[in-house]
FIZA-372846 format. One record per residue (C-alpha): x, y, z; residue number from 0; residue in one letter. Coordinates in Angstrom, 3 decimals, decimal comma, m for minus. Each point is the difference from the previous one (the first is absolute). Layout:
<nodes>
@X X	Y Y	Z Z	i NUM	aa A;
...
</nodes>
This chain:
<nodes>
@X 0,220	Y 0,121	Z 0,439	i 0	aa M;
@X 2,716	Y 2,444	Z 0,559	i 1	aa F;
@X 1,396	Y m1,063	Z m3,050	i 2	aa E;
@X m2,868	Y 0,822	Z m2,231	i 3	aa F;
@X 0,056	Y 3,587	Z 1,684	i 4	aa L;
@X 3,609	Y 0,892	Z m0,536	i 5	aa R;
@X m1,094	Y m0,846	Z m3,820	i 6	aa R;
@X m3,014	Y 1,656	Z 0,046	i 7	aa S;
@X 1,605	Y 3,078	Z 1,457	i 8	aa S;
@X 3,421	Y 1,413	Z m0,032	i 9	aa P;
@X m0,978	Y 1,882	Z 3,464	i 10	aa L;
@X m0,466	Y m2,978	Z 1,669	i 11	aa W;
@X 3,884	Y m0,638	Z 0,144	i 12	aa A;
@X 0,707	Y 3,699	Z 1,036	i 13	aa H;
@X 0,258	Y m1,014	Z 4,094	i 14	aa A;
@X 0,611	Y 3,714	Z 0,740	i 15	aa S;
@X m3,117	Y 1,335	Z m1,998	i 16	aa F;
@X m1,988	Y m2,836	Z 1,665	i 17	aa N;
@X 1,102	Y 1,355	Z 3,495	i 18	aa R;
@X m0,500	Y 3,670	Z m1,234	i 19	aa L;
@X m3,745	Y m1,314	Z m0,973	i 20	aa W;
@X m0,775	Y m1,670	Z 3,672	i 21	aa A;
@X 1,531	Y 3,251	Z 1,953	i 22	aa A;
@X m2,820	Y 1,814	Z m1,750	i 23	aa Q;
@X m2,406	Y m2,794	Z m0,153	i 24	aa A;
@X m0,981	Y 0,240	Z 3,728	i 25	aa L;
@X 0,961	Y 4,019	Z 0,387	i 26	aa S;
@X m2,422	Y 1,105	Z m2,752	i 27	aa A;
@X m2,778	Y m1,692	Z 2,113	i 28	aa F;
@X 1,056	Y 1,681	Z 3,133	i 29	aa G;
@X 0,215	Y 3,548	Z m1,795	i 30	aa N;
@X m3,467	Y m0,074	Z m0,671	i 31	aa R;
@X m0,522	Y m0,614	Z 3,586	i 32	aa I;
@X 1,540	Y 2,817	Z 1,464	i 33	aa T;
@X m1,470	Y 2,531	Z m3,046	i 34	aa R;
@X m3,810	Y m1,135	Z 1,186	i 35	aa T;
@X 0,949	Y 0,265	Z 3,802	i 36	aa A;
@X 2,076	Y 3,992	Z m0,015	i 37	aa L;
@X m2,968	Y 1,552	Z m1,385	i 38	aa P;
@X m2,573	Y m2,146	Z 2,361	i 39	aa I;
@X 2,272	Y 0,662	Z 2,857	i 40	aa I;
@X 0,355	Y 3,838	Z m0,220	i 41	aa A;
@X m4,611	Y 0,079	Z m1,091	i 42	aa V;
@X m0,623	Y m2,625	Z 2,744	i 43	aa A;
@X 2,666	Y 0,493	Z 2,755	i 44	aa V;
@X 1,049	Y 3,504	Z m0,565	i 45	aa L;
@X m3,030	Y 1,458	Z m0,970	i 46	aa A;
@X 1,812	Y 1,947	Z m3,136	i 47	aa A;
@X m2,006	Y 2,461	Z m1,707	i 48	aa T;
@X m0,269	Y m0,204	Z m3,970	i 49	aa P;
@X 2,524	Y 2,611	Z m0,441	i 50	aa G;
@X 2,317	Y m1,851	Z 2,289	i 51	aa E;
@X m0,889	Y m3,549	Z m1,956	i 52	aa A;
@X 1,025	Y 1,865	Z m3,459	i 53	aa A;
@X 2,906	Y 1,320	Z 2,181	i 54	aa F;
@X 1,359	Y m3,769	Z 0,769	i 55	aa L;
@X m0,684	Y m1,074	Z m3,726	i 56	aa A;
@X 2,411	Y 3,066	Z m1,312	i 57	aa A;
@X 2,436	Y m0,884	Z 2,709	i 58	aa V;
@X 0,276	Y m3,490	Z m1,251	i 59	aa S;
@X 0,354	Y 1,187	Z m3,258	i 60	aa L;
@X 2,778	Y 2,664	Z 0,735	i 61	aa A;
@X 2,883	Y m1,986	Z 0,428	i 62	aa P;
@X m0,582	Y m1,763	Z m3,591	i 63	aa M;
@X 1,095	Y 3,340	Z m1,877	i 64	aa I;
@X 2,714	Y 0,533	Z 2,702	i 65	aa L;
@X 1,873	Y m3,193	Z m0,903	i 66	aa A;
@X m0,783	Y 0,363	Z m3,358	i 67	aa G;
@X 1,955	Y 3,389	Z m0,181	i 68	aa L;
@X 2,548	Y m0,817	Z 2,345	i 69	aa L;
@X 0,311	Y m3,754	Z 0,274	i 70	aa G;
@X 0,688	Y m1,435	Z m3,388	i 71	aa G;
@X 3,828	Y 0,696	Z 0,413	i 72	aa G;
@X 0,229	Y m1,493	Z 3,111	i 73	aa F;
@X m1,917	Y m3,088	Z m1,425	i 74	aa V;
@X 2,465	Y m0,027	Z m2,579	i 75	aa E;
@X 2,933	Y m0,252	Z 2,072	i 76	aa R;
@X m1,292	Y m1,989	Z 2,753	i 77	aa S;
@X m0,138	Y m4,251	Z m0,049	i 78	aa N;
@X m3,188	Y 0,474	Z m0,791	i 79	aa K;
@X m1,060	Y m3,781	Z 2,206	i 80	aa L;
@X 1,748	Y 0,808	Z 3,150	i 81	aa R;
@X m2,398	Y 3,612	Z m0,348	i 82	aa L;
@X m2,607	Y m2,028	Z m0,650	i 83	aa M;
@X 0,309	Y m1,675	Z 2,898	i 84	aa V;
@X 0,631	Y 3,325	Z 2,106	i 85	aa V;
@X m2,720	Y 0,983	Z m1,428	i 86	aa M;
@X m2,121	Y m2,756	Z 1,538	i 87	aa D;
@X 1,257	Y 0,324	Z 3,189	i 88	aa L;
@X m0,977	Y 3,755	Z 0,074	i 89	aa V;
@X m3,339	Y m0,522	Z m0,831	i 90	aa R;
@X m0,196	Y m3,294	Z 2,161	i 91	aa F;
@X 1,352	Y 2,516	Z 2,357	i 92	aa A;
@X m2,950	Y 2,564	Z m0,825	i 93	aa V;
@X m3,227	Y m2,105	Z m0,066	i 94	aa V;
@X 1,118	Y m1,885	Z 3,534	i 95	aa I;
@X m0,258	Y 3,438	Z 1,392	i 96	aa V;
@X m4,213	Y 0,384	Z m0,560	i 97	aa A;
@X m1,276	Y m2,459	Z 1,928	i 98	aa P;
@X 3,162	Y 0,688	Z 3,221	i 99	aa I;
@X m1,088	Y 3,689	Z m0,055	i 100	aa A;
@X m3,945	Y m1,489	Z m0,342	i 101	aa W;
@X 0,946	Y m1,817	Z 3,473	i 102	aa Y;
@X 1,775	Y 2,170	Z 1,730	i 103	aa F;
@X m2,883	Y 2,733	Z m0,752	i 104	aa D;
@X 2,555	Y 2,335	Z m1,414	i 105	aa V;
@X m1,290	Y m0,758	Z m4,011	i 106	aa L;
@X m0,655	Y 3,980	Z m1,675	i 107	aa S;
@X m0,621	Y 1,248	Z m3,218	i 108	aa F;
@X 3,299	Y 1,513	Z m0,784	i 109	aa P;
@X 1,504	Y m3,263	Z 1,386	i 110	aa L;
@X m2,047	Y m1,638	Z m2,715	i 111	aa L;
@X 0,834	Y 2,874	Z m2,405	i 112	aa C;
@X 3,853	Y m1,045	Z 0,585	i 113	aa G;
@X m1,080	Y m3,656	Z 0,036	i 114	aa M;
@X m0,893	Y 0,616	Z m3,665	i 115	aa A;
@X 2,985	Y 2,125	Z m0,839	i 116	aa A;
@X 2,534	Y m1,572	Z 0,457	i 117	aa V;
@X m1,323	Y m3,788	Z m1,153	i 118	aa S;
@X m1,118	Y 2,058	Z m3,319	i 119	aa G;
@X 3,599	Y 0,924	Z 0,002	i 120	aa L;
@X 1,580	Y m3,457	Z 0,666	i 121	aa A;
@X m2,827	Y m1,583	Z m2,511	i 122	aa S;
@X 1,170	Y 2,532	Z m2,878	i 123	aa A;
@X 3,430	Y m0,925	Z 0,218	i 124	aa L;
@X m0,727	Y m3,848	Z 0,747	i 125	aa F;
@X m1,971	Y 0,213	Z m3,378	i 126	aa A;
@X 2,778	Y 1,928	Z m2,442	i 127	aa N;
@X 2,543	Y m2,547	Z 1,526	i 128	aa A;
@X m2,139	Y m2,833	Z m1,290	i 129	aa D;
@X m0,585	Y 1,212	Z m3,279	i 130	aa I;
@X 3,992	Y 0,749	Z m0,167	i 131	aa S;
@X 0,780	Y m3,617	Z 1,417	i 132	aa I;
@X m2,272	Y m2,031	Z m2,777	i 133	aa L;
@X 1,993	Y 0,521	Z m3,073	i 134	aa P;
@X 3,211	Y m1,389	Z 1,396	i 135	aa R;
@X m1,876	Y m2,884	Z 1,902	i 136	aa L;
@X m1,734	Y m1,412	Z m3,149	i 137	aa V;
@X 1,753	Y 1,407	Z m2,846	i 138	aa G;
@X m2,013	Y 2,714	Z m2,406	i 139	aa K;
@X m1,512	Y m3,258	Z m2,165	i 140	aa G;
@X m2,046	Y m1,064	Z 3,000	i 141	aa E;
@X m1,442	Y 3,286	Z 1,081	i 142	aa L;
@X m3,151	Y 0,543	Z m0,898	i 143	aa V;
@X m0,849	Y m3,541	Z 1,754	i 144	aa E;
@X 1,265	Y 0,469	Z 2,652	i 145	aa A;
@X m1,496	Y 3,681	Z 0,066	i 146	aa N;
@X m3,432	Y m1,910	Z m0,583	i 147	aa S;
@X 0,301	Y m2,381	Z 3,309	i 148	aa R;
@X 1,348	Y 2,659	Z 1,804	i 149	aa L;
@X m3,165	Y 1,902	Z m0,965	i 150	aa Q;
@X m2,376	Y m3,072	Z 0,242	i 151	aa A;
@X 1,085	Y m0,266	Z 3,856	i 152	aa T;
@X m0,778	Y 4,302	Z 0,396	i 153	aa E;
@X m3,484	Y m1,341	Z m1,798	i 154	aa S;
@X m1,042	Y m3,063	Z 2,210	i 155	aa I;
@X 0,944	Y 1,895	Z 2,978	i 156	aa A;
@X m2,098	Y 2,911	Z m1,182	i 157	aa E;
@X m3,101	Y m2,373	Z m0,684	i 158	aa L;
@X 0,219	Y m1,838	Z 3,633	i 159	aa T;
@X 2,277	Y 2,205	Z 2,245	i 160	aa G;
@X m2,498	Y 3,076	Z 0,891	i 161	aa P;
@X m2,799	Y m3,230	Z 1,027	i 162	aa G;
@X 2,389	Y m1,120	Z 2,449	i 163	aa V;
@X 1,539	Y 2,516	Z 0,835	i 164	aa A;
@X m4,197	Y 1,316	Z 0,582	i 165	aa G;
@X m0,531	Y m3,896	Z 1,869	i 166	aa V;
@X 3,498	Y 0,953	Z 2,596	i 167	aa L;
@X m1,576	Y 3,558	Z 0,881	i 168	aa I;
@X m3,096	Y m1,308	Z 0,436	i 169	aa D;
@X 1,512	Y m2,590	Z 2,231	i 170	aa L;
@X 3,030	Y 1,373	Z 1,503	i 171	aa L;
@X m0,238	Y 4,323	Z m0,071	i 172	aa T;
@X 1,513	Y 1,598	Z m2,553	i 173	aa A;
@X 3,715	Y 0,664	Z 2,222	i 174	aa P;
@X m0,064	Y m3,655	Z 0,689	i 175	aa I;
@X m0,511	Y m1,158	Z m3,458	i 176	aa A;
@X 3,477	Y 1,922	Z m1,029	i 177	aa M;
@X 2,129	Y m2,465	Z 1,481	i 178	aa I;
@X m0,984	Y m2,592	Z m2,688	i 179	aa A;
@X 1,257	Y 3,058	Z m2,010	i 180	aa D;
@X 3,217	Y 0,361	Z 1,626	i 181	aa A;
@X 0,862	Y m3,819	Z m0,358	i 182	aa L;
@X 0,042	Y 0,181	Z m3,710	i 183	aa T;
@X 2,847	Y 2,149	Z 0,021	i 184	aa F;
@X 2,075	Y m2,204	Z 1,718	i 185	aa L;
@X m0,979	Y m2,933	Z m2,261	i 186	aa W;
@X 0,671	Y 2,058	Z m2,542	i 187	aa S;
@X 3,253	Y 1,129	Z 1,447	i 188	aa A;
@X 0,945	Y m3,722	Z 0,483	i 189	aa F;
@X m0,684	Y m0,771	Z m3,216	i 190	aa W;
@X 2,165	Y 2,574	Z m1,829	i 191	aa L;
@X 2,799	Y m0,022	Z 2,330	i 192	aa W;
@X 0,320	Y m3,784	Z m1,182	i 193	aa R;
@X 0,706	Y 1,747	Z m3,895	i 194	aa I;
@X 4,107	Y m0,041	Z m0,021	i 195	aa P;
@X 0,995	Y 3,634	Z 0,504	i 196	aa K;
@X 1,697	Y 0,218	Z m3,434	i 197	aa E;
@X m3,190	Y 0,500	Z m1,760	i 198	aa A;
@X m1,072	Y 2,932	Z 1,630	i 199	aa G;
@X 3,783	Y 1,394	Z m0,464	i 200	aa R;
@X m0,095	Y 4,001	Z m1,796	i 201	aa P;
@X 0,789	Y m0,290	Z m3,906	i 202	aa A;
@X 3,778	Y 0,106	Z m0,721	i 203	aa E;
@X m0,403	Y 2,737	Z m1,875	i 204	aa S;
@X m0,932	Y 1,948	Z 3,310	i 205	aa V;
@X 3,152	Y 1,803	Z 1,134	i 206	aa E;
@X 1,541	Y m1,027	Z 3,527	i 207	aa P;
@X 0,222	Y 3,654	Z 1,134	i 208	aa A;
@X m3,719	Y 0,053	Z m0,650	i 209	aa A;
@X m0,817	Y m2,442	Z 1,908	i 210	aa R;
@X 1,608	Y 1,083	Z 2,582	i 211	aa A;
@X m1,769	Y 3,691	Z 0,028	i 212	aa A;
@X m3,482	Y m1,412	Z m1,354	i 213	aa P;
@X m1,332	Y 3,862	Z 0,748	i 214	aa L;
@X 2,838	Y 1,607	Z m1,338	i 215	aa S;
@X m1,580	Y 0,106	Z m3,536	i 216	aa N;
@X m3,990	Y 0,411	Z 0,383	i 217	aa L;
@X m0,411	Y 2,178	Z m3,139	i 218	aa W;
@X 2,192	Y m2,207	Z m2,215	i 219	aa K;
@X m2,552	Y m2,593	Z 1,496	i 220	aa D;
@X m2,988	Y 1,929	Z m0,853	i 221	aa L;
@X 1,810	Y 0,943	Z m3,902	i 222	aa T;
@X 0,802	Y m3,762	Z m0,495	i 223	aa V;
@X m3,798	Y m1,003	Z 0,587	i 224	aa G;
@X m1,468	Y 2,649	Z m1,849	i 225	aa F;
@X 2,546	Y m0,449	Z m3,030	i 226	aa R;
@X m0,490	Y m4,133	Z 0,309	i 227	aa A;
@X m3,775	Y 0,603	Z m1,001	i 228	aa V;
@X m0,581	Y 3,016	Z m2,035	i 229	aa V;
@X 3,027	Y m0,838	Z m2,370	i 230	aa H;
@X m1,900	Y m3,337	Z m0,775	i 231	aa R;
@X m3,517	Y 0,587	Z m1,943	i 232	aa P;
@X m1,944	Y m3,154	Z 1,391	i 233	aa P;
@X 1,324	Y 0,752	Z 3,639	i 234	aa L;
@X m0,976	Y 3,819	Z m0,662	i 235	aa R;
@X m3,216	Y m1,030	Z m0,863	i 236	aa A;
@X m0,742	Y m2,169	Z 2,435	i 237	aa I;
@X 1,097	Y 2,125	Z 3,238	i 238	aa L;
@X m2,470	Y 3,059	Z m1,904	i 239	aa M;
@X m2,907	Y m2,907	Z 0,438	i 240	aa A;
@X 0,887	Y m0,797	Z 3,571	i 241	aa V;
@X m0,455	Y 2,966	Z 0,729	i 242	aa G;
@X m3,234	Y 0,969	Z m1,546	i 243	aa F;
@X m1,193	Y m3,521	Z 1,310	i 244	aa Y;
@X 0,959	Y 1,241	Z 3,847	i 245	aa F;
@X m1,566	Y 3,432	Z m0,382	i 246	aa I;
@X m2,946	Y m2,028	Z m0,476	i 247	aa A;
@X 0,814	Y m2,759	Z 2,345	i 248	aa A;
@X m0,369	Y 2,989	Z 2,594	i 249	aa G;
@X m3,410	Y 0,563	Z m0,923	i 250	aa F;
@X m1,416	Y m2,937	Z 0,225	i 251	aa F;
@X 2,162	Y m0,616	Z 3,252	i 252	aa A;
@X m1,654	Y 2,772	Z 1,799	i 253	aa A;
@X m3,257	Y m0,398	Z m1,845	i 254	aa L;
@X m0,905	Y m4,036	Z m1,312	i 255	aa F;
@X m1,200	Y m0,880	Z 3,673	i 256	aa M;
@X m2,415	Y 3,027	Z 0,787	i 257	aa I;
@X m0,676	Y m0,491	Z m3,972	i 258	aa F;
@X m1,778	Y m3,185	Z 0,733	i 259	aa M;
@X m1,047	Y 0,271	Z 3,418	i 260	aa L;
@X m2,091	Y 3,550	Z m0,575	i 261	aa R;
@X m0,304	Y 0,568	Z m3,763	i 262	aa E;
@X m0,853	Y m3,711	Z m0,904	i 263	aa L;
@X m1,393	Y m1,050	Z 3,382	i 264	aa K;
@X 1,567	Y m3,059	Z 0,329	i 265	aa L;
@X 0,351	Y m1,937	Z 3,440	i 266	aa S;
@X 3,062	Y m0,950	Z 1,302	i 267	aa A;
@X m0,180	Y m3,455	Z m0,498	i 268	aa A;
@X m0,607	Y 0,520	Z m3,724	i 269	aa I;
@X 3,007	Y 2,649	Z m0,094	i 270	aa V;
@X 2,343	Y m2,561	Z 1,648	i 271	aa G;
@X m1,180	Y m2,260	Z m2,892	i 272	aa A;
@X 0,782	Y 2,040	Z m2,607	i 273	aa I;
@X 3,801	Y 0,848	Z 0,793	i 274	aa I;
@X 0,398	Y m3,769	Z 0,400	i 275	aa S;
@X m1,014	Y m0,172	Z m3,438	i 276	aa V;
@X 3,284	Y 2,048	Z m1,148	i 277	aa G;
@X 2,195	Y m1,678	Z 1,873	i 278	aa G;
@X m1,080	Y m3,575	Z m1,621	i 279	aa A;
@X 0,574	Y 1,855	Z m3,028	i 280	aa S;
@X 2,997	Y 1,452	Z 0,473	i 281	aa A;
@X 1,170	Y m3,647	Z 0,450	i 282	aa L;
@X m1,739	Y m0,646	Z m3,471	i 283	aa L;
@X 2,113	Y 3,228	Z m1,178	i 284	aa G;
@X 3,791	Y m1,251	Z 1,465	i 285	aa S;
@X m0,669	Y m3,968	Z m1,228	i 286	aa L;
@X m1,070	Y 1,474	Z m3,714	i 287	aa T;
@X 2,821	Y 2,791	Z m0,443	i 288	aa A;
@X 2,458	Y m2,106	Z m1,934	i 289	aa R;
@X m2,289	Y m1,965	Z m1,887	i 290	aa P;
@X m1,280	Y 2,737	Z m1,018	i 291	aa L;
@X 3,352	Y 1,817	Z m0,980	i 292	aa A;
@X 0,827	Y m2,803	Z m1,934	i 293	aa K;
@X m3,445	Y m0,567	Z m2,015	i 294	aa R;
@X 0,136	Y 3,904	Z m1,266	i 295	aa I;
@X 2,992	Y 1,239	Z 0,838	i 296	aa G;
@X 1,653	Y 1,665	Z 3,389	i 297	aa F;
@X m0,282	Y 3,402	Z m0,978	i 298	aa G;
@X m3,442	Y m0,455	Z m1,168	i 299	aa P;
@X m0,675	Y m1,880	Z 3,073	i 300	aa A;
@X 0,794	Y 2,770	Z 2,342	i 301	aa L;
@X m2,459	Y 2,568	Z m1,770	i 302	aa V;
@X m2,786	Y m2,190	Z m0,309	i 303	aa S;
@X 0,881	Y m0,657	Z 3,889	i 304	aa G;
@X m0,802	Y 3,224	Z 1,072	i 305	aa F;
@X m2,390	Y 1,421	Z m3,007	i 306	aa T;
@X m2,067	Y m2,992	Z 2,291	i 307	aa L;
@X 0,092	Y 0,744	Z 2,741	i 308	aa S;
@X m0,201	Y 3,717	Z m0,898	i 309	aa V;
@X m3,276	Y m0,939	Z m1,868	i 310	aa A;
@X m1,161	Y m1,376	Z 3,030	i 311	aa G;
@X m0,070	Y 3,152	Z 1,867	i 312	aa V;
@X m1,182	Y 1,871	Z m2,437	i 313	aa L;
@X m3,227	Y m1,988	Z m1,243	i 314	aa L;
@X m1,272	Y m1,413	Z 2,866	i 315	aa L;
@X m0,123	Y 1,722	Z 2,718	i 316	aa I;
@X m1,940	Y 3,112	Z m1,652	i 317	aa P;
@X m2,444	Y m3,001	Z m1,277	i 318	aa A;
@X m0,118	Y m1,525	Z 3,848	i 319	aa A;
@X m1,067	Y 3,387	Z 1,141	i 320	aa Y;
@X m2,540	Y 0,618	Z m2,707	i 321	aa L;
@X m1,708	Y m3,492	Z 0,581	i 322	aa Q;
@X m0,426	Y 0,252	Z 3,836	i 323	aa G;
@X m1,400	Y m3,167	Z 1,863	i 324	aa W;
@X 1,708	Y m1,991	Z m3,162	i 325	aa A;
@X 3,313	Y 1,426	Z 0,654	i 326	aa A;
@X 1,515	Y m3,210	Z 1,655	i 327	aa V;
@X 0,918	Y m1,922	Z m3,279	i 328	aa P;
@X 1,462	Y 3,615	Z m1,593	i 329	aa F;
@X 2,501	Y 0,429	Z 3,103	i 330	aa M;
@X 0,694	Y m3,820	Z m0,623	i 331	aa I;
@X 0,764	Y 0,501	Z m3,119	i 332	aa G;
@X 2,260	Y 3,006	Z 0,679	i 333	aa Q;
@X 1,692	Y m2,398	Z 2,207	i 334	aa Q;
@X 0,844	Y m2,672	Z m2,193	i 335	aa L;
@X 1,054	Y 2,114	Z m2,765	i 336	aa L;
@X 2,008	Y 2,987	Z 2,092	i 337	aa G;
@X 2,100	Y m2,559	Z 2,137	i 338	aa D;
@X 0,428	Y m2,686	Z m2,777	i 339	aa A;
@X 1,511	Y 2,577	Z m2,381	i 340	aa G;
@X 2,330	Y 2,358	Z 2,518	i 341	aa I;
@X 1,012	Y m3,269	Z 1,393	i 342	aa M;
@X 1,321	Y m0,961	Z m3,984	i 343	aa V;
@X 1,269	Y 3,774	Z m0,463	i 344	aa F;
@X 1,804	Y 0,015	Z 3,050	i 345	aa M;
@X 1,897	Y m3,561	Z m0,129	i 346	aa I;
@X 1,384	Y 0,393	Z m3,503	i 347	aa L;
@X 0,824	Y 4,560	Z 0,274	i 348	aa S;
@X 1,852	Y m1,971	Z 3,274	i 349	aa T;
@X 1,753	Y m2,710	Z m1,821	i 350	aa S;
@X 0,962	Y 2,614	Z m2,703	i 351	aa L;
@X 1,533	Y 2,425	Z 2,079	i 352	aa Q;
@X 2,080	Y m3,042	Z 1,442	i 353	aa Q;
@X 0,643	Y m0,836	Z m3,205	i 354	aa K;
@X 0,850	Y 2,867	Z m2,011	i 355	aa L;
@X 2,329	Y 2,097	Z 3,102	i 356	aa L;
@X 3,326	Y m0,848	Z 0,688	i 357	aa P;
@X 0,563	Y m1,867	Z 3,400	i 358	aa E;
@X 1,355	Y 2,934	Z 1,743	i 359	aa D;
@X m2,872	Y 2,414	Z m1,277	i 360	aa E;
@X m2,931	Y m2,216	Z 1,101	i 361	aa I;
@X m0,719	Y 1,432	Z 3,426	i 362	aa A;
@X 0,294	Y 3,310	Z m0,841	i 363	aa R;
@X m2,532	Y m0,015	Z m2,961	i 364	aa A;
@X m1,916	Y m1,699	Z 2,489	i 365	aa N;
@X 0,320	Y 2,337	Z 2,624	i 366	aa G;
@X m0,933	Y 2,964	Z m2,866	i 367	aa L;
@X m3,651	Y m2,175	Z m0,161	i 368	aa N;
@X m0,809	Y m0,426	Z 3,490	i 369	aa Q;
@X 0,943	Y 3,809	Z 0,441	i 370	aa A;
@X m2,806	Y 0,725	Z m2,857	i 371	aa V;
@X m2,537	Y m2,288	Z 0,820	i 372	aa S;
@X 0,366	Y 0,735	Z 3,848	i 373	aa G;
@X m0,456	Y 4,058	Z m0,646	i 374	aa F;
@X m2,459	Y m0,617	Z m2,863	i 375	aa G;
@X m2,012	Y m2,480	Z 2,442	i 376	aa M;
@X 0,263	Y 2,679	Z 3,430	i 377	aa M;
@X m0,654	Y 2,827	Z m1,690	i 378	aa A;
@X m3,079	Y m1,098	Z m1,833	i 379	aa S;
@X m1,043	Y m1,790	Z 3,244	i 380	aa I;
@X m0,454	Y 3,748	Z 1,305	i 381	aa L;
@X m1,184	Y 1,358	Z m3,412	i 382	aa L;
@X m3,121	Y m2,655	Z m0,344	i 383	aa A;
@X m1,130	Y 1,061	Z 4,198	i 384	aa G;
@X m0,336	Y 3,544	Z m1,284	i 385	aa A;
@X m1,520	Y m0,901	Z m3,459	i 386	aa L;
@X m2,631	Y m2,057	Z 1,689	i 387	aa A;
@X m0,832	Y 2,593	Z 2,048	i 388	aa E;
@X m0,273	Y 2,747	Z m2,405	i 389	aa A;
@X m1,819	Y m2,518	Z m2,415	i 390	aa I;
@X m1,326	Y m2,873	Z 1,587	i 391	aa G;
@X 1,836	Y m3,649	Z 0,109	i 392	aa I;
@X m1,632	Y m1,102	Z m3,676	i 393	aa R;
@X 1,818	Y 2,429	Z m1,734	i 394	aa Y;
@X 3,059	Y 0,205	Z 1,842	i 395	aa A;
@X 0,136	Y m3,756	Z m0,919	i 396	aa M;
@X m0,591	Y 0,783	Z m4,183	i 397	aa M;
@X 2,876	Y 2,167	Z 0,454	i 398	aa I;
@X 1,936	Y m2,423	Z 1,005	i 399	aa G;
@X m0,818	Y m2,367	Z m2,824	i 400	aa A;
@X 0,759	Y 2,313	Z m2,333	i 401	aa G;
@X 3,528	Y 0,544	Z 1,153	i 402	aa V;
@X 0,350	Y m3,598	Z m0,117	i 403	aa S;
@X m0,495	Y 0,038	Z m3,545	i 404	aa L;
@X 2,823	Y 2,967	Z m0,652	i 405	aa L;
@X 2,418	Y m3,047	Z 0,578	i 406	aa G;
@X m0,880	Y m1,832	Z m2,930	i 407	aa I;
@X 1,767	Y 2,918	Z m2,273	i 408	aa L;
@X 3,126	Y m0,590	Z 0,939	i 409	aa P;
@X m0,131	Y m3,727	Z m0,405	i 410	aa L;
@X m1,093	Y 0,538	Z m4,096	i 411	aa L;
@X 3,551	Y 0,247	Z m0,978	i 412	aa T;
@X 1,743	Y m2,461	Z m2,599	i 413	aa R;
@X 2,640	Y m0,992	Z 2,379	i 414	aa H;
@X m2,405	Y m1,864	Z 2,374	i 415	aa L;
@X m2,781	Y m0,578	Z m2,712	i 416	aa L;
@X 2,783	Y m1,371	Z m2,445	i 417	aa A;
@X 1,678	Y m2,330	Z 2,830	i 418	aa M;
@X m0,647	Y m3,214	Z m1,538	i 419	aa R;
@X 2,137	Y m2,251	Z 2,554	i 420	aa D;
@X 0,888	Y 0,069	Z 3,243	i 421	aa E;
@X 3,643	Y 1,492	Z 0,353	i 422	aa P;
@X 2,796	Y m2,079	Z 0,905	i 423	aa Q;
@X 2,611	Y 2,433	Z 1,097	i 424	aa A;
@X 0,906	Y 3,481	Z 1,065	i 425	aa T;
@X m0,498	Y 2,542	Z m2,143	i 426	aa A;
@X 2,603	Y 1,256	Z m2,402	i 427	aa P;
@X m0,032	Y 3,301	Z 1,544	i 428	aa L;
@X 3,001	Y 1,202	Z 1,892	i 429	aa A;
@X m0,906	Y 0,374	Z 3,593	i 430	aa S;
@X m1,109	Y 3,157	Z 1,767	i 431	aa A;
@X 2,958	Y m0,215	Z 2,370	i 432	aa E;
@X 2,001	Y 0,006	Z m3,428	i 433	aa A;
@X m1,854	Y 3,404	Z m1,425	i 434	aa M;
@X 0,538	Y 1,760	Z 3,464	i 435	aa I;
@X 3,635	Y m0,822	Z m0,096	i 436	aa A;
@X 0,677	Y 0,360	Z m3,362	i 437	aa G;
</nodes>
């Protein structure tokens, strides 16, 4: 049986990748517990106001911008595996604070915000290192399948995690339920520590002097990340699409729940069931990304995934509002199209970045993506709230849907539409660092 598995996919023979996969498998579920528990603690335990709840959400996103702008070079010059282990231990320490503080009756809203900020920063650095190390663990020829497996795990966690979190919170209270999440970070650190540390070392092209002074070349890091993306037309188009997508995502993060509960008058149980459909749809997208790319072409599949996601938002949400009591099938359709499509796009776009960029530029380029997406989403969350107060929730949602449509335009470029085969090697373009040195 094991010989069959090894023949069916070369990834089964990659012990280091399988350890990375094992590290992610359980911690992905744990992350959903804390994501669910933090706002419940804020509202139910600390009696936070709506403004404070919005501030907590913004504080959770802000570190992504900081890590994107300032952390790309730091990740590039670090041993990425050991950095990921440290970030797991930091997140364990942060998350375990909540039940301890609750037990001793010292849990407060400022403490909760501090936990959200530190955990968000550690998660952003971890995610950047994770993306950067994958090409070395599996090789560039297996990146799409590797990313598909990792994203499939995330999709399963999204499908089942919130439900498990709800049961644990009901049975144990939100602070105690977070202990389960804290333990998943120790699980992750254990498996990552078992990967040979040589796999995480900085690229040979990173100068030893730069490794010794990781914060001394901040401007150079920002410039390298920017040029690495903008000088490669496919990555430039993807960055612009991602920017529009996360601006639209901010509208939905702020208004989607209230839109379904107040505008569509759906029950909490139906809303939960609709959101669970999104997890199943994302799993389907993660499983079909590579077959779709092989069938219609890598670039067309990437563009089609994004377009499908936008179509689900732009067509079905207005239709759901107009149907009143019959809105549920349209909202289910939106989750089916939206989550499957964006998963195909994310898997293929991440793989493309990993394939086209030199090893020593992936983290800095991904940092730019993190900064753009984090800033766009945080700003649009605040804008969505203001617009909803001024013109109503329904019209604010329509504006968010319209913004997502703009993301399709930069993808309609010959560099992507004509990309039939999966790229197999680094693009024959001088590295951004070499361009700066020149």
